[in-house]
N, CA, C and O atoms as CSV, one atom per row, in Angstrom:
chain,resi,resn,atom,element,x,y,z
A,1,MET,N,N,-38.820,33.129,-155.354
A,1,MET,CA,C,-39.196,31.963,-154.580
A,1,MET,C,C,-39.334,32.306,-153.092
A,1,MET,O,O,-40.063,31.624,-152.372
A,2,ASP,N,N,-38.652,33.339,-152.627
A,2,ASP,CA,C,-38.745,33.701,-151.213
A,2,ASP,C,C,-40.177,34.066,-150.814
A,2,ASP,O,O,-40.634,33.713,-149.727
A,3,TRP,N,N,-40.878,34.774,-151.700
A,3,TRP,CA,C,-42.261,35.146,-151.374
A,3,TRP,C,C,-43.135,33.907,-151.241
A,3,TRP,O,O,-44.068,33.885,-150.439
A,4,LEU,N,N,-42.836,32.881,-152.022
A,4,LEU,CA,C,-43.597,31.635,-151.948
A,4,LEU,C,C,-43.349,30.934,-150.610
A,4,LEU,O,O,-44.275,30.392,-150.007
A,5,LYS,N,N,-42.105,30.949,-150.155
A,5,LYS,CA,C,-41.784,30.382,-148.837
A,5,LYS,C,C,-42.498,31.153,-147.730
A,5,LYS,O,O,-43.022,30.555,-146.791
A,6,ILE,N,N,-42.517,32.468,-147.840
A,6,ILE,CA,C,-43.179,33.300,-146.825
A,6,ILE,C,C,-44.668,32.986,-146.765
A,6,ILE,O,O,-45.225,32.815,-145.681
A,7,ILE,N,N,-45.307,32.910,-147.917
A,7,ILE,CA,C,-46.736,32.577,-147.957
A,7,ILE,C,C,-46.960,31.192,-147.366
A,7,ILE,O,O,-47.898,30.987,-146.595
A,8,HIS,N,N,-46.105,30.244,-147.725
A,8,HIS,CA,C,-46.228,28.881,-147.202
A,8,HIS,C,C,-46.115,28.877,-145.680
A,8,HIS,O,O,-46.939,28.268,-144.997
A,9,LEU,N,N,-45.101,29.551,-145.149
A,9,LEU,CA,C,-44.910,29.569,-143.694
A,9,LEU,C,C,-46.068,30.259,-142.963
A,9,LEU,O,O,-46.511,29.785,-141.918
A,10,LEU,N,N,-46.549,31.360,-143.504
A,10,LEU,CA,C,-47.694,32.042,-142.882
A,10,LEU,C,C,-48.937,31.158,-142.876
A,10,LEU,O,O,-49.645,31.083,-141.871
A,11,ALA,N,N,-49.199,30.496,-143.988
A,11,ALA,CA,C,-50.365,29.620,-144.069
A,11,ALA,C,C,-50.215,28.430,-143.126
A,11,ALA,O,O,-51.179,28.021,-142.480
A,12,VAL,N,N,-49.016,27.880,-143.049
A,12,VAL,CA,C,-48.773,26.761,-142.127
A,12,VAL,C,C,-49.001,27.202,-140.689
A,12,VAL,O,O,-49.622,26.475,-139.914
A,13,MET,N,N,-48.512,28.375,-140.322
A,13,MET,CA,C,-48.712,28.858,-138.946
A,13,MET,C,C,-50.197,29.012,-138.635
A,13,MET,O,O,-50.639,28.650,-137.545
A,14,GLY,N,N,-50.958,29.534,-139.563
A,14,GLY,CA,C,-52.397,29.673,-139.345
A,14,GLY,C,C,-53.100,28.338,-139.228
A,14,GLY,O,O,-53.986,28.164,-138.391
A,15,TRP,N,N,-52.707,27.396,-140.068
A,15,TRP,CA,C,-53.312,26.057,-140.025
A,15,TRP,C,C,-52.964,25.362,-138.720
A,15,TRP,O,O,-53.805,24.692,-138.122
A,16,MET,N,N,-51.715,25.524,-138.276
A,16,MET,CA,C,-51.274,24.905,-137.024
A,16,MET,C,C,-52.047,25.456,-135.823
A,16,MET,O,O,-52.264,24.744,-134.843
A,17,THR,N,N,-52.455,26.705,-135.899
A,17,THR,CA,C,-53.254,27.269,-134.819
A,17,THR,C,C,-54.482,26.424,-134.576
A,17,THR,O,O,-54.816,26.116,-133.432
A,18,SER,N,N,-55.147,26.051,-135.637
A,18,SER,CA,C,-56.348,25.229,-135.512
A,18,SER,C,C,-56.012,23.813,-135.070
A,18,SER,O,O,-56.700,23.243,-134.224
A,19,ILE,N,N,-54.963,23.248,-135.636
A,19,ILE,CA,C,-54.591,21.880,-135.275
A,19,ILE,C,C,-54.283,21.786,-133.786
A,19,ILE,O,O,-54.616,20.790,-133.142
A,20,PHE,N,N,-53.652,22.814,-133.241
A,20,PHE,CA,C,-53.317,22.792,-131.816
A,20,PHE,C,C,-54.476,23.252,-130.926
A,20,PHE,O,O,-54.619,22.758,-129.807
A,21,ALA,N,N,-55.295,24.179,-131.396
A,21,ALA,CA,C,-56.297,24.799,-130.526
A,21,ALA,C,C,-57.658,24.116,-130.539
A,21,ALA,O,O,-58.313,24.055,-129.499
A,22,VAL,N,N,-58.098,23.608,-131.666
A,22,VAL,CA,C,-59.464,23.097,-131.757
A,22,VAL,C,C,-59.704,21.873,-130.860
A,22,VAL,O,O,-60.734,21.824,-130.188
A,23,PRO,N,N,-58.798,20.884,-130.820
A,23,PRO,CA,C,-59.062,19.775,-129.889
A,23,PRO,C,C,-59.172,20.245,-128.436
A,23,PRO,O,O,-59.993,19.730,-127.677
A,24,ARG,N,N,-58.356,21.211,-128.052
A,24,ARG,CA,C,-58.435,21.753,-126.690
A,24,ARG,C,C,-59.741,22.526,-126.512
A,24,ARG,O,O,-60.382,22.435,-125.465
A,25,ALA,N,N,-60.128,23.280,-127.525
A,25,ALA,CA,C,-61.385,24.034,-127.452
A,25,ALA,C,C,-62.579,23.097,-127.328
A,25,ALA,O,O,-63.573,23.435,-126.686
A,26,LEU,N,N,-62.483,21.921,-127.939
A,26,LEU,CA,C,-63.578,20.950,-127.824
A,26,LEU,C,C,-63.795,20.516,-126.375
A,26,LEU,O,O,-64.925,20.253,-125.965
A,27,ILE,N,N,-62.718,20.443,-125.608
A,27,ILE,CA,C,-62.844,20.091,-124.188
A,27,ILE,C,C,-63.687,21.137,-123.477
A,27,ILE,O,O,-64.616,20.802,-122.742
A,28,TYR,N,N,-63.361,22.399,-123.695
A,28,TYR,CA,C,-64.087,23.476,-123.021
A,28,TYR,C,C,-65.497,23.628,-123.572
A,28,TYR,O,O,-66.420,23.962,-122.830
A,29,TRP,N,N,-65.669,23.385,-124.858
A,29,TRP,CA,C,-66.995,23.433,-125.467
A,29,TRP,C,C,-67.876,22.338,-124.867
A,29,TRP,O,O,-69.049,22.564,-124.570
A,30,LYS,N,N,-67.299,21.160,-124.696
A,30,LYS,CA,C,-68.027,20.038,-124.104
A,30,LYS,C,C,-68.500,20.397,-122.692
A,30,LYS,O,O,-69.643,20.116,-122.331
A,31,ARG,N,N,-67.639,21.007,-121.906
A,31,ARG,CA,C,-68.004,21.428,-120.539
A,31,ARG,C,C,-69.072,22.512,-120.565
A,31,ARG,O,O,-70.009,22.494,-119.767
A,32,GLU,N,N,-68.920,23.459,-121.494
A,32,GLU,CA,C,-69.914,24.531,-121.618
A,32,GLU,C,C,-71.273,23.964,-122.015
A,32,GLU,O,O,-72.307,24.387,-121.497
A,33,HIS,N,N,-71.263,23.014,-122.927
A,33,HIS,CA,C,-72.523,22.396,-123.372
A,33,HIS,C,C,-73.193,21.655,-122.213
A,33,HIS,O,O,-74.413,21.702,-122.057
A,34,ALA,N,N,-72.384,20.974,-121.409
A,34,ALA,CA,C,-72.943,20.257,-120.247
A,34,ALA,C,C,-73.532,21.240,-119.248
A,34,ALA,O,O,-74.554,20.950,-118.627
A,35,ARG,N,N,-72.903,22.394,-119.086
A,35,ARG,CA,C,-73.378,23.403,-118.136
A,35,ARG,C,C,-74.621,24.123,-118.648
A,35,ARG,O,O,-75.579,24.325,-117.901
A,36,LEU,N,N,-74.604,24.511,-119.927
A,36,LEU,CA,C,-75.704,25.292,-120.486
A,36,LEU,C,C,-76.814,24.415,-121.053
A,36,LEU,O,O,-77.976,24.817,-121.098
A,37,GLY,N,N,-76.441,23.210,-121.486
A,37,GLY,CA,C,-77.405,22.339,-122.159
A,37,GLY,C,C,-77.754,22.828,-123.547
A,37,GLY,O,O,-78.772,22.433,-124.116
A,38,ASP,N,N,-76.903,23.695,-124.097
A,38,ASP,CA,C,-77.186,24.272,-125.405
A,38,ASP,C,C,-75.868,24.728,-126.042
A,38,ASP,O,O,-74.802,24.657,-125.430
A,39,PHE,N,N,-75.976,25.191,-127.272
A,39,PHE,CA,C,-74.849,25.700,-128.042
A,39,PHE,C,C,-74.468,27.070,-127.498
A,39,PHE,O,O,-75.298,27.978,-127.477
A,40,GLY,N,N,-73.220,27.231,-127.057
A,40,GLY,CA,C,-72.783,28.504,-126.493
A,40,GLY,C,C,-71.700,29.164,-127.318
A,40,GLY,O,O,-71.396,28.713,-128.422
A,41,PRO,N,N,-71.112,30.235,-126.792
A,41,PRO,CA,C,-70.104,31.000,-127.526
A,41,PRO,C,C,-68.833,30.205,-127.847
A,41,PRO,O,O,-68.198,30.453,-128.872
A,42,LEU,N,N,-68.459,29.263,-126.994
A,42,LEU,CA,C,-67.263,28.472,-127.286
A,42,LEU,C,C,-67.458,27.615,-128.529
A,42,LEU,O,O,-66.518,27.405,-129.296
A,43,GLY,N,N,-68.651,27.129,-128.726
A,43,GLY,CA,C,-68.944,26.357,-129.930
A,43,GLY,C,C,-68.785,27.205,-131.173
A,43,GLY,O,O,-68.192,26.774,-132.162
A,44,ASP,N,N,-69.317,28.408,-131.118
A,44,ASP,CA,C,-69.207,29.320,-132.262
A,44,ASP,C,C,-67.746,29.636,-132.555
A,44,ASP,O,O,-67.324,29.623,-133.712
A,45,LEU,N,N,-66.977,29.919,-131.516
A,45,LEU,CA,C,-65.566,30.229,-131.684
A,45,LEU,C,C,-64.804,29.042,-132.277
A,45,LEU,O,O,-63.970,29.221,-133.164
A,46,THR,N,N,-65.086,27.846,-131.795
A,46,THR,CA,C,-64.400,26.645,-132.271
A,46,THR,C,C,-64.705,26.397,-133.745
A,46,THR,O,O,-63.804,26.097,-134.528
A,47,ILE,N,N,-65.955,26.522,-134.114
A,47,ILE,CA,C,-66.345,26.318,-135.517
A,47,ILE,C,C,-65.685,27.355,-136.418
A,47,ILE,O,O,-65.181,27.016,-137.489
A,48,ARG,N,N,-65.683,28.606,-135.995
A,48,ARG,CA,C,-65.067,29.669,-136.805
A,48,ARG,C,C,-63.564,29.450,-136.972
A,48,ARG,O,O,-63.022,29.639,-138.061
A,49,LEU,N,N,-62.902,29.056,-135.902
A,49,LEU,CA,C,-61.469,28.803,-135.968
A,49,LEU,C,C,-61.179,27.646,-136.924
A,49,LEU,O,O,-60.260,27.728,-137.738
A,50,TYR,N,N,-61.953,26.580,-136.829
A,50,TYR,CA,C,-61.735,25.422,-137.690
A,50,TYR,C,C,-61.958,25.803,-139.160
A,50,TYR,O,O,-61.146,25.469,-140.022
A,51,ARG,N,N,-63.060,26.503,-139.436
A,51,ARG,CA,C,-63.365,26.876,-140.822
A,51,ARG,C,C,-62.332,27.830,-141.400
A,51,ARG,O,O,-61.922,27.679,-142.551
A,52,PHE,N,N,-61.908,28.813,-140.609
A,52,PHE,CA,C,-60.930,29.791,-141.082
A,52,PHE,C,C,-59.614,29.103,-141.448
A,52,PHE,O,O,-58.988,29.425,-142.458
A,53,SER,N,N,-59.214,28.162,-140.614
A,53,SER,CA,C,-57.924,27.516,-140.851
A,53,SER,C,C,-57.964,26.549,-142.030
A,53,SER,O,O,-56.913,26.197,-142.564
A,54,ALA,N,N,-59.136,26.118,-142.444
A,54,ALA,CA,C,-59.228,25.206,-143.594
A,54,ALA,C,C,-58.642,25.860,-144.841
A,54,ALA,O,O,-57.885,25.228,-145.577
A,55,GLY,N,N,-58.984,27.101,-145.074
A,55,GLY,CA,C,-58.441,27.824,-146.229
A,55,GLY,C,C,-56.934,27.984,-146.137
A,55,GLY,O,O,-56.227,27.873,-147.138
A,56,LEU,N,N,-56.446,28.245,-144.928
A,56,LEU,CA,C,-54.999,28.372,-144.741
A,56,LEU,C,C,-54.300,27.035,-144.984
A,56,LEU,O,O,-53.198,26.993,-145.530
A,57,GLY,N,N,-54.945,25.954,-144.578
A,57,GLY,CA,C,-54.386,24.629,-144.830
A,57,GLY,C,C,-54.263,24.344,-146.319
A,57,GLY,O,O,-53.268,23.779,-146.773
A,58,VAL,N,N,-55.280,24.738,-147.074
A,58,VAL,CA,C,-55.245,24.541,-148.538
A,58,VAL,C,C,-54.115,25.368,-149.141
A,58,VAL,O,O,-53.374,24.879,-149.993
A,59,ILE,N,N,-53.981,26.612,-148.705
A,59,ILE,CA,C,-52.899,27.466,-149.208
A,59,ILE,C,C,-51.539,26.857,-148.850
A,59,ILE,O,O,-50.623,26.855,-149.672
A,60,ALA,N,N,-51.410,26.346,-147.633
A,60,ALA,CA,C,-50.151,25.720,-147.212
A,60,ALA,C,C,-49.833,24.506,-148.081
A,60,ALA,O,O,-48.689,24.313,-148.490
A,61,LEU,N,N,-50.844,23.695,-148.359
A,61,LEU,CA,C,-50.615,22.508,-149.189
A,61,LEU,C,C,-50.242,22.881,-150.622
A,61,LEU,O,O,-49.325,22.296,-151.199
A,62,ILE,N,N,-50.944,23.846,-151.190
A,62,ILE,CA,C,-50.656,24.253,-152.576
A,62,ILE,C,C,-49.257,24.852,-152.686
A,62,ILE,O,O,-48.490,24.489,-153.577
A,63,THR,N,N,-48.926,25.771,-151.777
A,63,THR,CA,C,-47.599,26.391,-151.844
A,63,THR,C,C,-46.502,25.377,-151.532
A,63,THR,O,O,-45.408,25.455,-152.092
A,64,GLY,N,N,-46.790,24.422,-150.637
A,64,GLY,CA,C,-45.808,23.385,-150.332
A,64,GLY,C,C,-45.534,22.488,-151.528
A,64,GLY,O,O,-44.383,22.153,-151.809
A,65,ILE,N,N,-46.584,22.102,-152.228
A,65,ILE,CA,C,-46.403,21.278,-153.431
A,65,ILE,C,C,-45.669,22.080,-154.514
A,65,ILE,O,O,-44.813,21.545,-155.218
A,66,TRP,N,N,-46.011,23.357,-154.638
A,66,TRP,CA,C,-45.340,24.229,-155.607
A,66,TRP,C,C,-43.835,24.298,-155.304
A,66,TRP,O,O,-43.006,24.163,-156.204
A,67,LEU,N,N,-43.497,24.510,-154.020
A,67,LEU,CA,C,-42.082,24.544,-153.640
A,67,LEU,C,C,-41.410,23.206,-153.917
A,67,LEU,O,O,-40.281,23.160,-154.405
A,68,GLY,N,N,-42.105,22.126,-153.605
A,68,GLY,CA,C,-41.558,20.798,-153.884
A,68,GLY,C,C,-41.259,20.604,-155.356
A,68,GLY,O,O,-40.234,20.031,-155.723
A,69,TRP,N,N,-42.148,21.080,-156.183
A,69,TRP,CA,C,-41.962,20.987,-157.636
A,69,TRP,C,C,-40.736,21.790,-158.066
A,69,TRP,O,O,-39.938,21.332,-158.883
A,70,ILE,N,N,-40.597,23.001,-157.502
A,70,ILE,CA,C,-39.433,23.845,-157.833
A,70,ILE,C,C,-38.136,23.152,-157.420
A,70,ILE,O,O,-37.142,23.202,-158.144
A,71,TRP,N,N,-38.151,22.502,-156.249
A,71,TRP,CA,C,-36.938,21.845,-155.724
A,71,TRP,C,C,-36.711,20.459,-156.312
A,71,TRP,O,O,-35.672,19.848,-156.061
A,72,GLY,N,N,-37.659,19.954,-157.086
A,72,GLY,CA,C,-37.500,18.632,-157.681
A,72,GLY,C,C,-37.842,17.489,-156.730
A,72,GLY,O,O,-37.382,16.366,-156.935
A,73,PHE,N,N,-38.614,17.743,-155.728
A,73,PHE,CA,C,-39.057,16.744,-154.742
A,73,PHE,C,C,-37.905,15.890,-154.209
A,73,PHE,O,O,-37.849,14.686,-154.462
A,74,PRO,N,N,-36.985,16.522,-153.468
A,74,PRO,CA,C,-35.881,15.741,-152.890
A,74,PRO,C,C,-36.414,14.706,-151.891
A,74,PRO,O,O,-37.564,14.780,-151.459
A,75,ALA,N,N,-35.560,13.741,-151.534
A,75,ALA,CA,C,-35.988,12.610,-150.695
A,75,ALA,C,C,-36.560,13.056,-149.354
A,75,ALA,O,O,-37.562,12.495,-148.911
A,76,TRP,N,N,-35.954,14.050,-148.687
A,76,TRP,CA,C,-36.447,14.484,-147.378
A,76,TRP,C,C,-37.865,15.024,-147.487
A,76,TRP,O,O,-38.644,14.933,-146.538
A,77,LEU,N,N,-38.201,15.588,-148.646
A,77,LEU,CA,C,-39.533,16.160,-148.833
A,77,LEU,C,C,-40.612,15.082,-148.850
A,77,LEU,O,O,-41.751,15.338,-148.460
A,78,HIS,N,N,-40.267,13.897,-149.292
A,78,HIS,CA,C,-41.236,12.794,-149.263
A,78,HIS,C,C,-41.619,12.453,-147.824
A,78,HIS,O,O,-42.780,12.171,-147.529
A,79,LEU,N,N,-40.620,12.481,-146.927
A,79,LEU,CA,C,-40.904,12.268,-145.505
A,79,LEU,C,C,-41.822,13.367,-144.981
A,79,LEU,O,O,-42.796,13.098,-144.277
A,80,LYS,N,N,-41.496,14.606,-145.335
A,80,LYS,CA,C,-42.324,15.733,-144.873
A,80,LYS,C,C,-43.755,15.590,-145.391
A,80,LYS,O,O,-44.703,15.800,-144.635
A,81,ILE,N,N,-43.923,15.246,-146.636
A,81,ILE,CA,C,-45.261,15.098,-147.214
A,81,ILE,C,C,-46.036,14.004,-146.485
A,81,ILE,O,O,-47.224,14.166,-146.206
A,82,GLY,N,N,-45.369,12.889,-146.175
A,82,GLY,CA,C,-46.026,11.823,-145.427
A,82,GLY,C,C,-46.483,12.289,-144.055
A,82,GLY,O,O,-47.586,11.960,-143.619
A,83,LEU,N,N,-45.641,13.049,-143.379
A,83,LEU,CA,C,-45.998,13.572,-142.059
A,83,LEU,C,C,-47.134,14.590,-142.163
A,83,LEU,O,O,-48.033,14.611,-141.322
A,84,VAL,N,N,-47.091,15.426,-143.191
A,84,VAL,CA,C,-48.168,16.403,-143.392
A,84,VAL,C,C,-49.493,15.683,-143.672
A,84,VAL,O,O,-50.550,16.132,-143.229
A,85,LEU,N,N,-49.433,14.580,-144.401
A,85,LEU,CA,C,-50.659,13.800,-144.624
A,85,LEU,C,C,-51.238,13.291,-143.309
A,85,LEU,O,O,-52.458,13.228,-143.155
A,86,LEU,N,N,-50.376,12.928,-142.357
A,86,LEU,CA,C,-50.866,12.551,-141.018
A,86,LEU,C,C,-51.579,13.733,-140.355
A,86,LEU,O,O,-52.605,13.557,-139.698
A,87,LEU,N,N,-51.029,14.933,-140.533
A,87,LEU,CA,C,-51.683,16.123,-139.973
A,87,LEU,C,C,-53.015,16.400,-140.675
A,87,LEU,O,O,-53.962,16.862,-140.040
A,88,VAL,N,N,-53.094,16.124,-141.965
A,88,VAL,CA,C,-54.353,16.288,-142.690
A,88,VAL,C,C,-55.404,15.319,-142.127
A,88,VAL,O,O,-56.558,15.697,-141.921
A,89,VAL,N,N,-54.998,14.082,-141.886
A,89,VAL,CA,C,-55.921,13.106,-141.282
A,89,VAL,C,C,-56.378,13.607,-139.910
A,89,VAL,O,O,-57.560,13.526,-139.578
A,90,HIS,N,N,-55.446,14.117,-139.127
A,90,HIS,CA,C,-55.768,14.673,-137.805
A,90,HIS,C,C,-56.774,15.814,-137.941
A,90,HIS,O,O,-57.733,15.904,-137.174
A,91,TYR,N,N,-56.543,16.679,-138.920
A,91,TYR,CA,C,-57.417,17.834,-139.134
A,91,TYR,C,C,-58.826,17.402,-139.544
A,91,TYR,O,O,-59.814,17.948,-139.053
A,92,VAL,N,N,-58.913,16.430,-140.436
A,92,VAL,CA,C,-60.221,15.931,-140.885
A,92,VAL,C,C,-60.944,15.249,-139.723
A,92,VAL,O,O,-62.149,15.431,-139.548
A,93,TRP,N,N,-60.221,14.475,-138.942
A,93,TRP,CA,C,-60.798,13.819,-137.769
A,93,TRP,C,C,-61.320,14.876,-136.786
A,93,TRP,O,O,-62.403,14.726,-136.220
A,94,THR,N,N,-60.545,15.933,-136.591
A,94,THR,CA,C,-60.984,17.026,-135.731
A,94,THR,C,C,-62.267,17.652,-136.284
A,94,THR,O,O,-63.189,17.959,-135.528
A,95,GLY,N,N,-62.320,17.839,-137.596
A,95,GLY,CA,C,-63.522,18.406,-138.225
A,95,GLY,C,C,-64.743,17.548,-137.993
A,95,GLY,O,O,-65.838,18.070,-137.787
A,96,ARG,N,N,-64.570,16.233,-138.025
A,96,ARG,CA,C,-65.688,15.328,-137.733
A,96,ARG,C,C,-66.173,15.522,-136.297
A,96,ARG,O,O,-67.377,15.528,-136.043
A,97,MET,N,N,-65.241,15.680,-135.361
A,97,MET,CA,C,-65.623,15.917,-133.968
A,97,MET,C,C,-66.343,17.260,-133.818
A,97,MET,O,O,-67.284,17.384,-133.034
A,98,VAL,N,N,-65.893,18.261,-134.573
A,98,VAL,CA,C,-66.549,19.576,-134.529
A,98,VAL,C,C,-67.986,19.474,-135.050
A,98,VAL,O,O,-68.907,20.039,-134.460
A,99,LEU,N,N,-68.170,18.750,-136.160
A,99,LEU,CA,C,-69.522,18.583,-136.719
A,99,LEU,C,C,-70.446,17.864,-135.737
A,99,LEU,O,O,-71.608,18.241,-135.583
A,100,LEU,N,N,-69.933,16.841,-135.082
A,100,LEU,CA,C,-70.746,16.131,-134.084
A,100,LEU,C,C,-71.054,17.041,-132.897
A,100,LEU,O,O,-72.175,17.057,-132.389
A,101,ALA,N,N,-70.054,17.792,-132.466
A,101,ALA,CA,C,-70.259,18.701,-131.335
A,101,ALA,C,C,-71.301,19.761,-131.663
A,101,ALA,O,O,-72.067,20.183,-130.796
A,102,LYS,N,N,-71.320,20.183,-132.907
A,102,LYS,CA,C,-72.313,21.177,-133.338
A,102,LYS,C,C,-73.733,20.653,-133.131
A,102,LYS,O,O,-74.662,21.429,-132.908
A,103,ARG,N,N,-73.894,19.326,-133.207
A,103,ARG,CA,C,-75.201,18.706,-132.971
A,103,ARG,C,C,-75.381,18.297,-131.508
A,103,ARG,O,O,-76.371,17.656,-131.155
A,104,GLY,N,N,-74.420,18.673,-130.661
A,104,GLY,CA,C,-74.513,18.356,-129.242
A,104,GLY,C,C,-74.002,16.977,-128.887
A,104,GLY,O,O,-74.299,16.469,-127.805
A,105,ILE,N,N,-73.234,16.358,-129.783
A,105,ILE,CA,C,-72.708,15.013,-129.547
A,105,ILE,C,C,-71.212,15.119,-129.251
A,105,ILE,O,O,-70.419,15.505,-130.110
A,106,PHE,N,N,-70.849,14.770,-128.024
A,106,PHE,CA,C,-69.450,14.789,-127.598
A,106,PHE,C,C,-69.093,13.372,-127.163
A,106,PHE,O,O,-69.345,12.988,-126.021
A,107,ARG,N,N,-68.510,12.599,-128.066
A,107,ARG,CA,C,-68.208,11.188,-127.792
A,107,ARG,C,C,-66.878,11.001,-127.081
A,107,ARG,O,O,-66.732,10.084,-126.272
A,108,GLU,N,N,-65.916,11.852,-127.369
A,108,GLU,CA,C,-64.567,11.672,-126.857
A,108,GLU,C,C,-64.435,12.243,-125.448
A,108,GLU,O,O,-65.036,13.263,-125.110
A,109,SER,N,N,-63.638,11.563,-124.645
A,109,SER,CA,C,-63.376,12.031,-123.283
A,109,SER,C,C,-62.376,13.185,-123.319
A,109,SER,O,O,-61.696,13.414,-124.319
A,110,ASP,N,N,-62.309,13.899,-122.206
A,110,ASP,CA,C,-61.318,14.969,-122.090
A,110,ASP,C,C,-59.907,14.409,-122.258
A,110,ASP,O,O,-59.061,15.029,-122.903
A,111,MET,N,N,-59.656,13.236,-121.675
A,111,MET,CA,C,-58.334,12.624,-121.768
A,111,MET,C,C,-57.987,12.286,-123.223
A,111,MET,O,O,-56.869,12.537,-123.672
A,112,PHE,N,N,-58.950,11.716,-123.954
A,112,PHE,CA,C,-58.717,11.403,-125.365
A,112,PHE,C,C,-58.364,12.677,-126.130
A,112,PHE,O,O,-57.414,12.687,-126.913
A,113,LEU,N,N,-59.122,13.744,-125.910
A,113,LEU,CA,C,-58.881,14.990,-126.638
A,113,LEU,C,C,-57.521,15.583,-126.289
A,113,LEU,O,O,-56.860,16.157,-127.155
A,114,ARG,N,N,-57.095,15.456,-125.042
A,114,ARG,CA,C,-55.769,15.953,-124.657
A,114,ARG,C,C,-54.666,15.162,-125.370
A,114,ARG,O,O,-53.722,15.742,-125.905
A,115,ILE,N,N,-54.798,13.835,-125.370
A,115,ILE,CA,C,-53.802,12.993,-126.037
A,115,ILE,C,C,-53.824,13.248,-127.540
A,115,ILE,O,O,-52.773,13.367,-128.170
A,116,PHE,N,N,-55.014,13.332,-128.107
A,116,PHE,CA,C,-55.177,13.625,-129.526
A,116,PHE,C,C,-54.488,14.936,-129.887
A,116,PHE,O,O,-53.856,15.051,-130.937
A,117,ASN,N,N,-54.617,15.913,-129.011
A,117,ASN,CA,C,-53.991,17.211,-129.217
A,117,ASN,C,C,-52.466,17.091,-129.184
A,117,ASN,O,O,-51.783,17.689,-130.016
A,118,GLU,N,N,-51.936,16.339,-128.248
A,118,GLU,CA,C,-50.486,16.222,-128.095
A,118,GLU,C,C,-49.853,15.430,-129.238
A,118,GLU,O,O,-48.704,15.684,-129.598
A,119,ILE,N,N,-50.578,14.482,-129.809
A,119,ILE,CA,C,-50.044,13.709,-130.938
A,119,ILE,C,C,-49.657,14.645,-132.079
A,119,ILE,O,O,-48.621,14.465,-132.720
A,120,SER,N,N,-50.499,15.644,-132.324
A,120,SER,CA,C,-50.191,16.580,-133.415
A,120,SER,C,C,-48.899,17.342,-133.142
A,120,SER,O,O,-48.165,17.663,-134.076
A,121,VAL,N,N,-48.616,17.630,-131.891
A,121,VAL,CA,C,-47.378,18.341,-131.548
A,121,VAL,C,C,-46.166,17.495,-131.945
A,121,VAL,O,O,-45.204,18.013,-132.512
A,122,PHE,N,N,-46.213,16.200,-131.648
A,122,PHE,CA,C,-45.092,15.325,-132.000
A,122,PHE,C,C,-44.919,15.206,-133.517
A,122,PHE,O,O,-43.795,15.139,-134.015
A,123,VAL,N,N,-46.034,15.179,-134.241
A,123,VAL,CA,C,-45.942,15.102,-135.704
A,123,VAL,C,C,-45.335,16.396,-136.253
A,123,VAL,O,O,-44.514,16.353,-137.169
A,124,VAL,N,N,-45.725,17.526,-135.708
A,124,VAL,CA,C,-45.168,18.806,-136.165
A,124,VAL,C,C,-43.672,18.880,-135.849
A,124,VAL,O,O,-42.898,19.391,-136.659
A,125,ILE,N,N,-43.260,18.382,-134.696
A,125,ILE,CA,C,-41.830,18.344,-134.376
A,125,ILE,C,C,-41.091,17.495,-135.409
A,125,ILE,O,O,-39.997,17.856,-135.842
A,126,ALA,N,N,-41.681,16.376,-135.803
A,126,ALA,CA,C,-41.068,15.520,-136.822
A,126,ALA,C,C,-40.976,16.238,-138.167
A,126,ALA,O,O,-39.981,16.099,-138.880
A,127,VAL,N,N,-42.011,17.007,-138.515
A,127,VAL,CA,C,-41.979,17.788,-139.760
A,127,VAL,C,C,-40.839,18.807,-139.697
A,127,VAL,O,O,-40.068,18.939,-140.648
A,128,LEU,N,N,-40.737,19.515,-138.595
A,128,LEU,CA,C,-39.671,20.512,-138.458
A,128,LEU,C,C,-38.295,19.859,-138.537
A,128,LEU,O,O,-37.380,20.405,-139.152
A,129,TRP,N,N,-38.151,18.701,-137.919
A,129,TRP,CA,C,-36.886,17.976,-137.986
A,129,TRP,C,C,-36.544,17.631,-139.437
A,129,TRP,O,O,-35.415,17.838,-139.882
A,130,ALA,N,N,-37.527,17.104,-140.167
A,130,ALA,CA,C,-37.297,16.721,-141.562
A,130,ALA,C,C,-36.890,17.928,-142.410
A,130,ALA,O,O,-36.020,17.817,-143.273
A,131,VAL,N,N,-37.516,19.073,-142.165
A,131,VAL,CA,C,-37.223,20.274,-142.956
A,131,VAL,C,C,-35.860,20.861,-142.605
A,131,VAL,O,O,-35.122,21.291,-143.492
A,132,VAL,N,N,-35.526,20.880,-141.328
A,132,VAL,CA,C,-34.265,21.505,-140.912
A,132,VAL,C,C,-33.069,20.586,-141.150
A,132,VAL,O,O,-32.040,21.021,-141.666
A,133,VAL,N,N,-33.208,19.320,-140.773
A,133,VAL,CA,C,-32.086,18.387,-140.854
A,133,VAL,C,C,-31.913,17.827,-142.271
A,133,VAL,O,O,-30.796,17.548,-142.707
A,134,LYS,N,N,-33.034,17.668,-142.978
A,134,LYS,CA,C,-33.007,17.057,-144.328
A,134,LYS,C,C,-32.190,15.762,-144.271
A,134,LYS,O,O,-31.106,15.680,-144.850
A,135,PRO,N,N,-32.720,14.747,-143.565
A,135,PRO,CA,C,-31.927,13.558,-143.247
A,135,PRO,C,C,-31.475,12.721,-144.449
A,135,PRO,O,O,-30.539,11.931,-144.324
A,136,PHE,N,N,-32.109,12.876,-145.591
A,136,PHE,CA,C,-31.695,12.140,-146.794
A,136,PHE,C,C,-32.137,12.892,-148.020
A,136,PHE,O,O,-31.889,12.446,-149.140
């Protein structure tokens, strides 16, 4: 089971990279697009990072559910799963912004993207709390 935990943690770390970095990258991509008037290298980097992390997110979810099954889905794990679902919604929402940005459409302000980015940090802190403390 230790190898399963290791795979889960590695996949989660990779997925978190995108959750934390892509909204911030969208800010810089938006500025680059305004300056160049076209698709530049930041756009390519942002899209690649988002796509790469999608596979890691799937691996994290599969290994997490597998571990939950092994542990019998204790009560604290239900809280963690709920919080992870919030991160999935955040990730999908980010993907929608990436798709729009790919077409040159940047609807969100820099301030919105900064706040959107920070919300994920608080959710991840809550996930870590649930896993470490196991409150119930």
